[in-house]
A tleap script that builds the chain and sets N, CA, C and O, in Angstrom:
source leaprc.protein.ff14SB
mol = sequence {
  NMET PHE SER LYS LYS LEU GLY PHE ALA LEU
  GLY ALA VAL MET LEU PHE LEU ALA ALA VAL
  ALA PHE ILE ILE GLY ARG PRO PRO HIE ARG
  ASP PRO ARG ILE TYR PRO LEU VAL ARG GLU
  TYR SER PRO TYR ARG ILE GLU LYS ALA LEU
  GLY GLY LEU GLN ILE LEU ASN LYS GLU ASP
  PRO LYS PHE LYS GLU GLU PRO ASP ALA VAL
  ASP PHE TYR ARG ARG LEU ARG SER LEU GLU
  ARG GLN TRP ALA GLN LYS HIE LEU ARG LEU
  ASP GLY ASN THR LEU LYS ILE PHE GLY SER
  LYS GLY GLU MET LEU LYS ALA ILE PRO LEU
  GLN SER ASP ASP GLU ARG ARG PHE VAL GLN
  GLU TYR TYR GLY VAL GLY CARG
}
set mol.1.N position { 135.607 146.201 161.591 }
set mol.1.CA position { 137.223 145.873 161.953 }
set mol.1.C position { 137.576 145.884 160.539 }
set mol.1.O position { 138.435 146.702 160.213 }
set mol.2.N position { 137.106 145.175 159.686 }
set mol.2.CA position { 137.701 145.636 158.085 }
set mol.2.C position { 137.102 146.542 157.530 }
set mol.2.O position { 136.053 146.995 157.988 }
set mol.3.N position { 137.611 146.935 156.536 }
set mol.3.CA position { 136.878 147.893 156.063 }
set mol.3.C position { 136.327 147.357 154.922 }
set mol.3.O position { 136.327 146.126 154.892 }
set mol.4.N position { 135.739 148.075 153.736 }
set mol.4.CA position { 135.435 148.002 152.699 }
set mol.4.C position { 136.039 147.362 151.820 }
set mol.4.O position { 135.756 146.295 151.274 }
set mol.5.N position { 137.520 148.560 151.605 }
set mol.5.CA position { 138.057 148.005 150.659 }
set mol.5.C position { 139.610 147.197 150.594 }
set mol.5.O position { 140.426 147.155 149.672 }
set mol.6.N position { 139.647 146.561 152.021 }
set mol.6.CA position { 140.464 145.498 152.320 }
set mol.6.C position { 139.319 144.605 151.873 }
set mol.6.O position { 139.966 143.803 151.199 }
set mol.7.N position { 137.852 144.130 151.774 }
set mol.7.CA position { 137.676 143.052 151.645 }
set mol.7.C position { 137.425 142.904 150.039 }
set mol.7.O position { 137.321 141.834 149.439 }
set mol.8.N position { 137.335 144.523 149.342 }
set mol.8.CA position { 137.354 144.133 147.712 }
set mol.8.C position { 138.802 143.595 147.332 }
set mol.8.O position { 138.957 142.667 146.538 }
set mol.9.N position { 139.754 144.196 147.906 }
set mol.9.CA position { 140.998 143.718 147.609 }
set mol.9.C position { 141.327 142.199 147.955 }
set mol.9.O position { 141.862 141.514 147.083 }
set mol.10.N position { 141.028 141.655 149.184 }
set mol.10.CA position { 141.318 140.602 149.293 }
set mol.10.C position { 140.178 139.373 147.804 }
set mol.10.O position { 140.447 138.311 147.243 }
set mol.11.N position { 139.301 140.058 147.758 }
set mol.11.CA position { 138.639 139.189 146.674 }
set mol.11.C position { 139.274 139.481 145.734 }
set mol.11.O position { 139.594 138.452 145.140 }
set mol.12.N position { 139.632 140.324 145.276 }
set mol.12.CA position { 140.403 140.661 143.742 }
set mol.12.C position { 141.514 139.656 143.918 }
set mol.12.O position { 141.751 138.902 142.974 }
set mol.13.N position { 142.184 139.569 144.970 }
set mol.13.CA position { 143.390 138.712 144.694 }
set mol.13.C position { 143.005 137.382 144.840 }
set mol.13.O position { 143.796 136.673 144.218 }
set mol.14.N position { 142.311 136.867 145.279 }
set mol.14.CA position { 141.396 135.461 145.868 }
set mol.14.C position { 141.215 135.162 143.996 }
set mol.14.O position { 142.005 134.336 143.540 }
set mol.15.N position { 140.461 135.656 143.241 }
set mol.15.CA position { 140.084 135.630 141.704 }
set mol.15.C position { 141.474 135.808 140.965 }
set mol.15.O position { 141.730 134.897 140.178 }
set mol.16.N position { 142.233 136.620 141.053 }
set mol.16.CA position { 143.318 136.349 140.521 }
set mol.16.C position { 143.972 135.265 140.623 }
set mol.16.O position { 144.282 134.687 139.581 }
set mol.17.N position { 144.323 134.750 141.806 }
set mol.17.CA position { 144.754 133.405 142.038 }
set mol.17.C position { 144.246 132.195 141.683 }
set mol.17.O position { 144.883 131.172 141.433 }
set mol.18.N position { 142.756 132.402 141.667 }
set mol.18.CA position { 142.148 131.410 140.797 }
set mol.18.C position { 142.066 131.367 139.588 }
set mol.18.O position { 141.745 130.272 139.129 }
set mol.19.N position { 142.304 132.455 138.650 }
set mol.19.CA position { 142.335 132.442 137.284 }
set mol.19.C position { 143.732 131.875 136.703 }
set mol.19.O position { 143.864 131.119 135.740 }
set mol.20.N position { 144.776 132.443 137.551 }
set mol.20.CA position { 145.963 131.594 137.142 }
set mol.20.C position { 145.908 130.565 137.797 }
set mol.20.O position { 146.492 129.975 136.887 }
set mol.21.N position { 145.718 129.604 138.698 }
set mol.21.CA position { 145.959 128.265 138.509 }
set mol.21.C position { 144.948 127.910 137.579 }
set mol.21.O position { 145.513 127.064 136.886 }
set mol.22.N position { 143.950 128.027 137.203 }
set mol.22.CA position { 142.676 127.594 135.812 }
set mol.22.C position { 143.467 127.487 134.732 }
set mol.22.O position { 143.352 126.607 133.879 }
set mol.23.N position { 144.583 128.690 134.736 }
set mol.23.CA position { 145.600 128.730 133.146 }
set mol.23.C position { 146.316 127.917 133.368 }
set mol.23.O position { 146.148 127.000 132.564 }
set mol.24.N position { 147.301 127.662 134.262 }
set mol.24.CA position { 148.302 126.778 134.562 }
set mol.24.C position { 147.763 124.866 134.461 }
set mol.24.O position { 148.180 123.816 133.971 }
set mol.25.N position { 146.752 125.306 135.178 }
set mol.25.CA position { 146.021 123.553 135.292 }
set mol.25.C position { 145.469 122.998 133.919 }
set mol.25.O position { 145.311 121.780 133.825 }
set mol.26.N position { 145.184 123.765 132.917 }
set mol.26.CA position { 144.123 123.613 131.696 }
set mol.26.C position { 144.953 122.264 130.905 }
set mol.26.O position { 146.182 122.277 130.982 }
set mol.27.N position { 144.328 121.187 130.203 }
set mol.27.CA position { 145.229 120.786 129.721 }
set mol.27.C position { 145.443 121.514 128.563 }
set mol.27.O position { 144.812 122.472 128.116 }
set mol.28.N position { 147.039 120.560 127.863 }
set mol.28.CA position { 147.401 121.068 126.426 }
set mol.28.C position { 146.255 120.831 125.261 }
set mol.28.O position { 145.133 120.333 125.358 }
set mol.29.N position { 146.899 121.328 124.222 }
set mol.29.CA position { 145.849 121.216 123.182 }
set mol.29.C position { 146.177 119.443 122.672 }
set mol.29.O position { 147.200 118.766 122.783 }
set mol.30.N position { 145.111 119.188 122.220 }
set mol.30.CA position { 145.207 117.703 121.685 }
set mol.30.C position { 144.603 117.642 120.571 }
set mol.30.O position { 143.424 117.991 120.627 }
set mol.31.N position { 145.116 117.214 119.234 }
set mol.31.CA position { 144.486 116.873 118.111 }
set mol.31.C position { 142.992 116.201 118.165 }
set mol.31.O position { 143.016 114.985 118.351 }
set mol.32.N position { 141.711 116.791 118.034 }
set mol.32.CA position { 140.761 115.426 118.036 }
set mol.32.C position { 140.689 114.539 116.704 }
set mol.32.O position { 139.626 113.920 116.686 }
set mol.33.N position { 140.919 114.467 116.384 }
set mol.33.CA position { 141.560 113.286 115.371 }
set mol.33.C position { 142.165 112.056 115.691 }
set mol.33.O position { 141.701 110.927 115.852 }
set mol.34.N position { 143.513 112.605 115.758 }
set mol.34.CA position { 144.653 111.936 116.064 }
set mol.34.C position { 144.776 111.726 117.638 }
set mol.34.O position { 145.400 110.699 117.907 }
set mol.35.N position { 144.427 112.295 118.512 }
set mol.35.CA position { 144.231 111.741 120.051 }
set mol.35.C position { 143.726 110.655 120.573 }
set mol.35.O position { 144.344 109.856 121.277 }
set mol.36.N position { 142.299 110.573 120.164 }
set mol.36.CA position { 141.459 109.778 120.558 }
set mol.36.C position { 141.701 107.857 119.878 }
set mol.36.O position { 141.460 106.737 120.330 }
set mol.37.N position { 142.393 108.514 118.395 }
set mol.37.CA position { 142.615 106.852 117.615 }
set mol.37.C position { 143.878 106.476 118.783 }
set mol.37.O position { 143.793 105.387 119.350 }
set mol.38.N position { 145.292 107.602 119.195 }
set mol.38.CA position { 146.151 106.856 119.876 }
set mol.38.C position { 145.397 106.397 121.062 }
set mol.38.O position { 145.223 105.183 121.168 }
set mol.39.N position { 145.018 107.028 121.787 }
set mol.39.CA position { 144.209 106.861 123.233 }
set mol.39.C position { 143.750 105.617 123.345 }
set mol.39.O position { 144.002 104.914 124.324 }
set mol.40.N position { 143.186 105.320 122.563 }
set mol.40.CA position { 142.663 103.456 122.462 }
set mol.40.C position { 143.750 102.844 122.710 }
set mol.40.O position { 143.391 102.203 123.698 }
set mol.41.N position { 145.094 102.497 122.500 }
set mol.41.CA position { 146.030 101.720 122.606 }
set mol.41.C position { 146.869 102.165 123.653 }
set mol.41.O position { 147.882 101.528 123.939 }
set mol.42.N position { 146.495 103.360 124.348 }
set mol.42.CA position { 147.641 103.666 125.338 }
set mol.42.C position { 147.428 103.209 126.706 }
set mol.42.O position { 146.574 103.822 127.347 }
set mol.43.N position { 148.082 102.186 127.310 }
set mol.43.CA position { 147.798 102.204 128.653 }
set mol.43.C position { 147.249 102.873 129.759 }
set mol.43.O position { 147.036 102.335 130.846 }
set mol.44.N position { 147.018 104.048 129.481 }
set mol.44.CA position { 147.010 104.891 130.654 }
set mol.44.C position { 145.428 105.355 130.590 }
set mol.44.O position { 144.910 105.449 129.478 }
set mol.45.N position { 144.856 105.570 131.469 }
set mol.45.CA position { 143.537 105.947 131.662 }
set mol.45.C position { 142.929 107.238 132.816 }
set mol.45.O position { 143.383 107.206 133.959 }
set mol.46.N position { 142.325 107.884 132.597 }
set mol.46.CA position { 141.715 108.649 133.929 }
set mol.46.C position { 140.919 108.038 134.205 }
set mol.46.O position { 140.597 107.043 133.556 }
set mol.47.N position { 140.184 108.527 135.533 }
set mol.47.CA position { 138.976 107.958 136.368 }
set mol.47.C position { 139.224 109.112 137.352 }
set mol.47.O position { 140.260 109.683 137.692 }
set mol.48.N position { 137.828 109.282 137.729 }
set mol.48.CA position { 137.347 109.947 138.455 }
set mol.48.C position { 137.568 109.554 139.885 }
set mol.48.O position { 137.648 108.348 140.116 }
set mol.49.N position { 137.678 110.400 140.871 }
set mol.49.CA position { 137.989 109.558 142.609 }
set mol.49.C position { 137.389 110.808 143.195 }
set mol.49.O position { 136.979 111.874 142.738 }
set mol.50.N position { 137.509 110.214 144.485 }
set mol.50.CA position { 136.453 111.153 145.363 }
set mol.50.C position { 137.394 112.379 145.587 }
set mol.50.O position { 136.914 113.508 145.691 }
set mol.51.N position { 138.771 112.145 145.661 }
set mol.51.CA position { 139.732 113.179 145.570 }
set mol.51.C position { 140.455 113.835 144.715 }
set mol.51.O position { 141.489 114.497 144.805 }
set mol.52.N position { 139.402 113.408 143.451 }
set mol.52.CA position { 140.061 114.181 142.226 }
set mol.52.C position { 140.140 113.215 140.996 }
set mol.52.O position { 139.685 112.071 140.980 }
set mol.53.N position { 140.777 113.837 139.986 }
set mol.53.CA position { 141.262 112.349 139.015 }
set mol.53.C position { 142.407 111.465 139.536 }
set mol.53.O position { 143.248 111.672 140.411 }
set mol.54.N position { 142.214 110.575 138.851 }
set mol.54.CA position { 143.486 109.452 138.717 }
set mol.54.C position { 144.133 108.913 137.815 }
set mol.54.O position { 143.550 108.583 136.782 }
set mol.55.N position { 145.176 108.742 137.941 }
set mol.55.CA position { 145.554 108.116 136.168 }
set mol.55.C position { 146.001 106.578 136.501 }
set mol.55.O position { 146.864 106.131 137.256 }
set mol.56.N position { 145.239 106.073 135.793 }
set mol.56.CA position { 145.634 104.818 136.503 }
set mol.56.C position { 146.393 103.860 134.822 }
set mol.56.O position { 146.569 104.496 133.784 }
set mol.57.N position { 146.611 102.847 134.894 }
set mol.57.CA position { 147.897 101.742 133.942 }
set mol.57.C position { 146.537 100.521 133.783 }
set mol.57.O position { 146.185 99.828 134.737 }
set mol.58.N position { 145.992 100.454 132.611 }
set mol.58.CA position { 145.220 98.945 131.886 }
set mol.58.C position { 145.966 97.768 132.216 }
set mol.58.O position { 145.465 96.717 132.615 }
set mol.59.N position { 147.371 98.020 132.004 }
set mol.59.CA position { 148.443 96.698 132.053 }
set mol.59.C position { 148.589 96.558 133.225 }
set mol.59.O position { 148.371 95.400 133.579 }
set mol.60.N position { 148.968 97.478 134.299 }
set mol.60.CA position { 149.722 97.278 135.933 }
set mol.60.C position { 148.767 97.768 136.957 }
set mol.60.O position { 148.897 98.948 137.281 }
set mol.61.N position { 147.595 96.900 137.664 }
set mol.61.CA position { 146.812 97.247 138.065 }
set mol.61.C position { 147.073 97.760 139.775 }
set mol.61.O position { 146.336 98.222 140.646 }
set mol.62.N position { 148.415 97.426 139.700 }
set mol.62.CA position { 149.264 98.287 141.315 }
set mol.62.C position { 149.235 99.706 140.379 }
set mol.62.O position { 148.060 100.015 140.576 }
set mol.63.N position { 149.762 100.751 139.501 }
set mol.63.CA position { 150.011 101.616 139.088 }
set mol.63.C position { 148.675 102.295 139.624 }
set mol.63.O position { 147.540 101.877 139.394 }
set mol.64.N position { 149.014 103.447 140.401 }
set mol.64.CA position { 147.832 104.703 140.181 }
set mol.64.C position { 148.287 105.413 140.961 }
set mol.64.O position { 148.757 105.156 142.069 }
set mol.65.N position { 148.143 106.653 140.268 }
set mol.65.CA position { 148.928 108.043 140.469 }
set mol.65.C position { 147.698 109.325 140.758 }
set mol.65.O position { 146.712 109.351 140.022 }
set mol.66.N position { 147.830 110.190 141.698 }
set mol.66.CA position { 146.683 110.785 141.991 }
set mol.66.C position { 147.384 112.521 142.014 }
set mol.66.O position { 147.184 113.324 142.925 }
set mol.67.N position { 148.212 112.778 140.777 }
set mol.67.CA position { 149.026 114.414 140.944 }
set mol.67.C position { 147.636 115.068 141.657 }
set mol.67.O position { 146.482 114.643 141.711 }
set mol.68.N position { 148.134 116.024 142.062 }
set mol.68.CA position { 147.492 117.889 142.315 }
set mol.68.C position { 146.419 118.368 140.858 }
set mol.68.O position { 146.635 117.975 139.711 }
set mol.69.N position { 145.666 118.969 141.127 }
set mol.69.CA position { 145.124 119.352 140.034 }
set mol.69.C position { 146.281 120.299 138.836 }
set mol.69.O position { 146.417 120.004 137.648 }
set mol.70.N position { 146.847 121.209 139.407 }
set mol.70.CA position { 147.525 122.082 138.637 }
set mol.70.C position { 148.469 120.846 137.933 }
set mol.70.O position { 148.244 120.850 136.723 }
set mol.71.N position { 149.318 119.935 138.255 }
set mol.71.CA position { 150.133 119.622 137.847 }
set mol.71.C position { 149.374 117.973 136.993 }
set mol.71.O position { 150.259 117.202 136.623 }
set mol.72.N position { 148.384 117.646 136.803 }
set mol.72.CA position { 147.556 116.385 136.602 }
set mol.72.C position { 148.111 116.182 134.899 }
set mol.72.O position { 148.786 115.252 134.459 }
set mol.73.N position { 147.528 117.481 134.091 }
set mol.73.CA position { 148.412 117.074 132.535 }
set mol.73.C position { 149.227 116.566 132.452 }
set mol.73.O position { 149.486 115.410 132.119 }
set mol.74.N position { 149.976 117.688 132.864 }
set mol.74.CA position { 151.331 117.592 132.755 }
set mol.74.C position { 151.758 116.265 133.231 }
set mol.74.O position { 152.097 115.637 132.228 }
set mol.75.N position { 151.855 115.780 133.935 }
set mol.75.CA position { 152.254 114.359 134.398 }
set mol.75.C position { 151.553 113.314 133.462 }
set mol.75.O position { 152.195 112.428 132.897 }
set mol.76.N position { 150.132 113.478 133.327 }
set mol.76.CA position { 149.594 112.332 132.325 }
set mol.76.C position { 150.447 112.598 130.769 }
set mol.76.O position { 150.555 111.615 130.034 }
set mol.77.N position { 151.064 114.001 130.286 }
set mol.77.CA position { 151.361 114.052 129.294 }
set mol.77.C position { 153.044 113.079 129.281 }
set mol.77.O position { 153.420 112.396 128.328 }
set mol.78.N position { 153.790 113.268 130.540 }
set mol.78.CA position { 155.013 113.094 130.626 }
set mol.78.C position { 154.527 111.088 130.283 }
set mol.78.O position { 154.858 110.538 129.232 }
set mol.79.N position { 154.037 110.627 130.985 }
set mol.79.CA position { 153.468 109.384 130.807 }
set mol.79.C position { 153.213 108.771 129.752 }
set mol.79.O position { 153.636 107.676 129.380 }
set mol.80.N position { 152.372 109.620 129.155 }
set mol.80.CA position { 152.086 109.059 127.822 }
set mol.80.C position { 153.156 109.715 126.516 }
set mol.80.O position { 152.905 109.657 125.312 }
set mol.81.N position { 154.121 110.201 127.017 }
set mol.81.CA position { 155.109 110.913 126.347 }
set mol.81.C position { 156.280 109.191 126.442 }
set mol.81.O position { 156.680 108.486 125.516 }
set mol.82.N position { 156.487 109.062 127.889 }
set mol.82.CA position { 156.992 108.223 128.221 }
set mol.82.C position { 156.799 106.810 127.083 }
set mol.82.O position { 157.573 106.475 126.186 }
set mol.83.N position { 155.405 106.121 127.521 }
set mol.83.CA position { 154.824 105.299 126.297 }
set mol.83.C position { 154.935 105.382 124.980 }
set mol.83.O position { 155.049 104.375 124.280 }
set mol.84.N position { 154.913 106.598 124.503 }
set mol.84.CA position { 154.884 106.830 122.763 }
set mol.84.C position { 156.416 106.517 122.079 }
set mol.84.O position { 156.598 106.283 120.884 }
set mol.85.N position { 157.708 106.582 123.367 }
set mol.85.CA position { 159.090 106.403 122.452 }
set mol.85.C position { 159.062 105.116 122.273 }
set mol.85.O position { 159.738 104.923 121.261 }
set mol.86.N position { 158.646 104.049 122.695 }
set mol.86.CA position { 158.161 102.869 122.631 }
set mol.86.C position { 157.370 102.326 121.863 }
set mol.86.O position { 157.744 101.182 121.604 }
set mol.87.N position { 156.415 102.614 121.355 }
set mol.87.CA position { 155.033 102.423 120.851 }
set mol.87.C position { 154.662 103.209 119.545 }
set mol.87.O position { 153.918 102.697 118.708 }
set mol.88.N position { 155.138 104.333 119.403 }
set mol.88.CA position { 154.765 105.144 118.297 }
set mol.88.C position { 156.116 105.491 117.261 }
set mol.88.O position { 157.267 105.782 117.585 }
set mol.89.N position { 155.792 105.413 116.534 }
set mol.89.CA position { 156.716 105.780 115.193 }
set mol.89.C position { 156.179 106.868 114.129 }
set mol.89.O position { 155.002 107.057 113.823 }
set mol.90.N position { 156.907 107.297 113.814 }
set mol.90.CA position { 156.346 108.407 112.771 }
set mol.90.C position { 157.110 108.302 111.592 }
set mol.90.O position { 158.302 108.610 111.588 }
set mol.91.N position { 156.347 107.771 110.301 }
set mol.91.CA position { 157.315 107.046 109.229 }
set mol.91.C position { 156.295 107.896 107.988 }
set mol.91.O position { 155.245 107.511 107.475 }
set mol.92.N position { 157.045 109.132 107.773 }
set mol.92.CA position { 156.379 110.199 106.605 }
set mol.92.C position { 155.041 110.631 107.173 }
set mol.92.O position { 154.975 111.202 108.262 }
set mol.93.N position { 154.174 110.410 106.574 }
set mol.93.CA position { 152.852 110.941 106.637 }
set mol.93.C position { 151.903 109.775 107.628 }
set mol.93.O position { 150.710 109.909 107.899 }
set mol.94.N position { 152.913 108.483 108.117 }
set mol.94.CA position { 151.827 107.692 108.738 }
set mol.94.C position { 152.358 107.608 110.007 }
set mol.94.O position { 153.569 107.523 110.215 }
set mol.95.N position { 151.289 107.632 111.093 }
set mol.95.CA position { 152.021 107.462 112.384 }
set mol.95.C position { 151.802 105.907 112.435 }
set mol.95.O position { 151.011 105.344 111.679 }
set mol.96.N position { 152.416 105.373 113.204 }
set mol.96.CA position { 152.540 103.608 113.638 }
set mol.96.C position { 152.202 103.637 114.979 }
set mol.96.O position { 152.476 104.632 115.651 }
set mol.97.N position { 151.401 102.263 115.665 }
set mol.97.CA position { 151.305 102.386 116.615 }
set mol.97.C position { 151.934 100.895 116.589 }
set mol.97.O position { 152.041 100.227 115.561 }
set mol.98.N position { 152.368 100.440 117.996 }
set mol.98.CA position { 153.121 99.310 118.229 }
set mol.98.C position { 152.792 98.348 119.426 }
set mol.98.O position { 152.842 98.935 120.506 }
set mol.99.N position { 152.568 97.429 119.480 }
set mol.99.CA position { 152.206 96.801 120.895 }
set mol.99.C position { 153.436 96.602 121.425 }
set mol.99.O position { 154.547 96.786 120.926 }
set mol.100.N position { 153.081 96.164 122.598 }
set mol.100.CA position { 154.669 95.794 123.683 }
set mol.100.C position { 155.617 94.417 123.049 }
set mol.100.O position { 156.756 94.176 123.449 }
set mol.101.N position { 154.968 93.678 122.101 }
set mol.101.CA position { 155.687 92.823 121.365 }
set mol.101.C position { 156.276 92.992 120.410 }
set mol.101.O position { 156.870 92.080 119.834 }
set mol.102.N position { 156.251 94.357 119.960 }
set mol.102.CA position { 156.650 94.967 118.584 }
set mol.102.C position { 155.780 94.833 117.288 }
set mol.102.O position { 156.195 95.159 116.176 }
set mol.103.N position { 154.928 94.483 117.458 }
set mol.103.CA position { 153.791 94.093 116.385 }
set mol.103.C position { 153.033 95.145 116.548 }
set mol.103.O position { 152.488 95.517 117.587 }
set mol.104.N position { 152.983 95.959 114.771 }
set mol.104.CA position { 152.263 96.683 114.288 }
set mol.104.C position { 150.881 96.382 114.574 }
set mol.104.O position { 150.308 95.346 114.236 }
set mol.105.N position { 150.209 97.664 115.429 }
set mol.105.CA position { 148.575 97.359 115.794 }
set mol.105.C position { 147.710 98.163 115.120 }
set mol.105.O position { 146.510 97.909 115.015 }
set mol.106.N position { 148.521 99.608 114.421 }
set mol.106.CA position { 147.457 100.272 113.858 }
set mol.106.C position { 148.516 101.549 112.899 }
set mol.106.O position { 149.564 101.980 113.379 }
set mol.107.N position { 147.947 102.015 111.437 }
set mol.107.CA position { 149.170 102.629 111.058 }
set mol.107.C position { 148.170 103.847 110.717 }
set mol.107.O position { 147.141 103.389 110.222 }
set mol.108.N position { 148.150 104.911 110.799 }
set mol.108.CA position { 147.070 105.915 111.006 }
set mol.108.C position { 147.782 107.189 110.203 }
set mol.108.O position { 148.644 107.944 110.651 }
set mol.109.N position { 146.913 107.212 108.341 }
set mol.109.CA position { 147.699 108.424 108.310 }
set mol.109.C position { 147.139 109.684 108.120 }
set mol.109.O position { 146.060 110.107 107.706 }
set mol.110.N position { 148.669 110.393 108.740 }
set mol.110.CA position { 148.289 111.683 108.840 }
set mol.110.C position { 147.691 113.152 107.881 }
set mol.110.O position { 148.396 113.447 106.915 }
set mol.111.N position { 146.784 113.791 108.072 }
set mol.111.CA position { 145.800 114.067 106.893 }
set mol.111.C position { 146.502 116.163 106.637 }
set mol.111.O position { 146.111 116.887 105.722 }
set mol.112.N position { 147.418 116.542 107.619 }
set mol.112.CA position { 148.031 117.732 107.492 }
set mol.112.C position { 149.003 117.942 108.037 }
set mol.112.O position { 149.450 116.912 108.540 }
set mol.113.N position { 149.863 119.185 108.284 }
set mol.113.CA position { 151.100 119.458 108.879 }
set mol.113.C position { 150.379 119.656 110.267 }
set mol.113.O position { 151.188 119.529 111.187 }
set mol.114.N position { 149.012 119.947 110.718 }
set mol.114.CA position { 148.790 120.299 112.006 }
set mol.114.C position { 148.761 118.671 112.827 }
set mol.114.O position { 148.777 118.510 114.047 }
set mol.115.N position { 148.718 117.657 111.855 }
set mol.115.CA position { 148.373 116.355 112.542 }
set mol.115.C position { 149.717 115.866 113.147 }
set mol.115.O position { 149.928 115.482 114.297 }
set mol.116.N position { 150.510 115.964 112.181 }
set mol.116.CA position { 152.361 115.804 112.214 }
set mol.116.C position { 152.748 116.514 113.212 }
set mol.116.O position { 153.616 116.003 113.920 }
set mol.117.N position { 152.363 117.562 113.492 }
set mol.117.CA position { 152.847 118.861 114.542 }
set mol.117.C position { 152.576 118.260 115.590 }
set mol.117.O position { 153.567 117.792 116.151 }
set mol.118.N position { 151.340 118.038 116.219 }
set mol.118.CA position { 150.659 117.870 117.209 }
set mol.118.C position { 151.577 116.351 117.132 }
set mol.118.O position { 152.737 116.726 117.306 }
set mol.119.N position { 151.589 115.263 117.005 }
set mol.119.CA position { 152.180 114.057 116.876 }
set mol.119.C position { 154.025 114.707 117.476 }
set mol.119.O position { 154.458 114.418 118.592 }
set mol.120.N position { 154.527 115.247 116.836 }
set mol.120.CA position { 156.000 115.305 117.383 }
set mol.120.C position { 156.328 116.566 118.524 }
set mol.120.O position { 157.361 116.833 119.138 }
set mol.121.N position { 154.987 117.203 118.516 }
set mol.121.CA position { 154.919 117.795 119.877 }
set mol.121.C position { 154.246 117.228 121.392 }
set mol.121.O position { 154.573 117.515 122.543 }
set mol.122.N position { 153.515 116.600 121.038 }
set mol.122.CA position { 152.598 116.450 122.223 }
set mol.122.C position { 153.422 115.026 122.743 }
set mol.122.O position { 153.654 114.663 123.896 }
set mol.123.N position { 153.737 114.429 121.564 }
set mol.123.CA position { 154.488 112.807 122.352 }
set mol.123.C position { 155.857 112.690 122.030 }
set mol.123.O position { 156.634 111.796 122.362 }
set mol.124.N position { 156.079 113.774 121.292 }
set mol.124.CA position { 157.653 113.829 121.413 }
set mol.124.C position { 158.157 112.819 119.874 }
set mol.124.O position { 159.373 112.629 119.885 }
set mol.125.N position { 157.591 112.317 118.890 }
set mol.125.CA position { 158.126 111.503 118.219 }
set mol.125.C position { 158.274 112.102 117.290 }
set mol.125.O position { 157.653 113.149 117.110 }
set mol.126.N position { 159.300 111.532 116.260 }
set mol.126.CA position { 159.374 111.808 115.153 }
set mol.126.C position { 160.465 112.988 114.691 }
set mol.126.O position { 160.780 113.322 113.549 }
set mol.127.N position { 160.982 113.557 116.112 }
set mol.127.CA position { 162.206 114.592 115.978 }
set mol.127.C position { 163.386 114.365 115.518 }
set mol.127.O position { 164.219 115.271 115.482 }
savepdb mol mol.pdb
quit
């Protein structure tokens, strides 16, 4: 009923769509030194669930989001940016992390322009 050419064409289209979804849904670049240090203080954590990945909040047990795979990292970045606006400050070449009551929790010296650029682009701090 179907010709071999139609089968190959459908297969190629499916591979193309899978590759596009993979490229769109991949996580953005995160600095390997700075991101883990800041993540310790971020209230958001990722948890694997039966339907995929979830974003949970350590401070609010009722908060739970399950964005689809394509939008997952975009939504996580948006939540981290909102948190960073209140809790992160860039002072020269030092990234300062503040608690919910305004007390300074940690100061991280930035070692390169790439780290500074990451903080400015990923968290939207210091622009």
